[in-house]
N, C-alpha and C positions, 0 to 999 in steps of 0.2 A: 046466643051469640057464644062462640068458643073463644077462649083466651089464646089459642095457638093455631098455627098452620102447620099441617103435617103431611109428609109423604114416606111411604115405605118403598125402599129400593132394594133390588137384588144385586148386591155386591159386597165384597169384603169390608170390614169395618174401617180399616185405614183408607181404603179406596173411597168409602163414603165420607170420611172427613176431609179428604183432598177434593172430592167433588163439590161438596157444599162450600168449602173455602174458595174454590174457583168460581162458582156461580155467584156467590156473594161479592167477590171482587168485581165481577163483571157488572154488578149493580152499584159499585162505588163503596163497598164495605170492606174494611180490614178487620182481622181477628186480633183484638187487643188482650184477650185472655184466653187460657185453655186449661181447664180443670180436669184432671183424671178423677172423676166423681167415684168410679167403682174402686180405684186405688185408695182413695180417701176413705171409703166405707171399710175396706179391708184393713187398712192400717189403723183406723180409730176403733173399730168394733171387732175386728177379726172375722167379719162376715163376707162371704163371696156372692157377688152379683156379676151379671154378664157385663161385658164391656160398656161403659157409659161415660161420655165426655160432655162437658159443658163449655161451649165456646161463647166469648163475648164479641158480638159483632158491632162495628162502630163506623158510621160515616160521619167523619169530623164536621162537615158542613151542617149537616142535619142536628148533630149534637150541639154544636154552637148556637144555632137558631133556638133550639129547645131550651138550653140553658139561658139564653138571653131573654126568652119569654117567661120562663119559670125557673128561677135559681135553684129550687129544690128538686127539679126534675132528674138531677143525678141519681137519685134513688132507683130510678127505672132504667138507667143507663148502664152499660151497653145493652144492646138488644140480645136477649138470651137465645141461644140455640143448643138444643139438646140432641145428641146423637147416642143412640143405644141399640146394641146388638139384640136382635130377636132370634127366635129358633131358626136353625138353619142358615142360609146364606141371605138372610134379610137384616135390614137395618132401618130403623125409625129415625127420621130427621125431622125436628119440628123447631119452629121459630115462634117467639112471642108475636101475638098480633098486637102491634103498638096502639092501634085505634082502641081496642078493648082495654088495654092497660091504662091509657090515658083518659078514659071516660070517668076515672075516679078523681081526676084533676079538674077543678072547676075553672078553666082558662081557655076562652074561645080562640086565642091565638094558636093553640096546639091542634086544633081539629084539622085543619088542612095539612099541616105537617105530618100528623099522625097517618092520614089517608095516603100521602104520598110515600112515606116509609113503608106502610103495609103493602102498597102496591110493588115496590122494589123487592120486598121480602118474599112476596107471594111468587113473582117472576123467578127469584133465585130458587125457590123450592120446585116450581114447575119445570124448571130447566134441568133438573137432575136426571 
């Protein structure tokens, strides 16, 4: 079992950011954080890597349910989305598989929740 769901798209980097943001919104997720990972690596280490952004996607309803069932689940929230430039005009977009991530948490109340969230994230990736 993989810990992420991924798709490679043929589009510009900023276009890919807009595309995944839009498909996530269609599935009820907002972007609550946006980290310029490649910029942070450059600033902290002086190293150059291809454009790489980390987005935090959140569906407030699901987040509330998860925290209500498991107060410490916040360490796994929001859902991580990695957008990274590949060679040429290709961009990799991957999201965490919440079902795989929640397997470490021994709480049966989270299983159906994680399955629903995985379904919505999968649709968002497939709709790119």
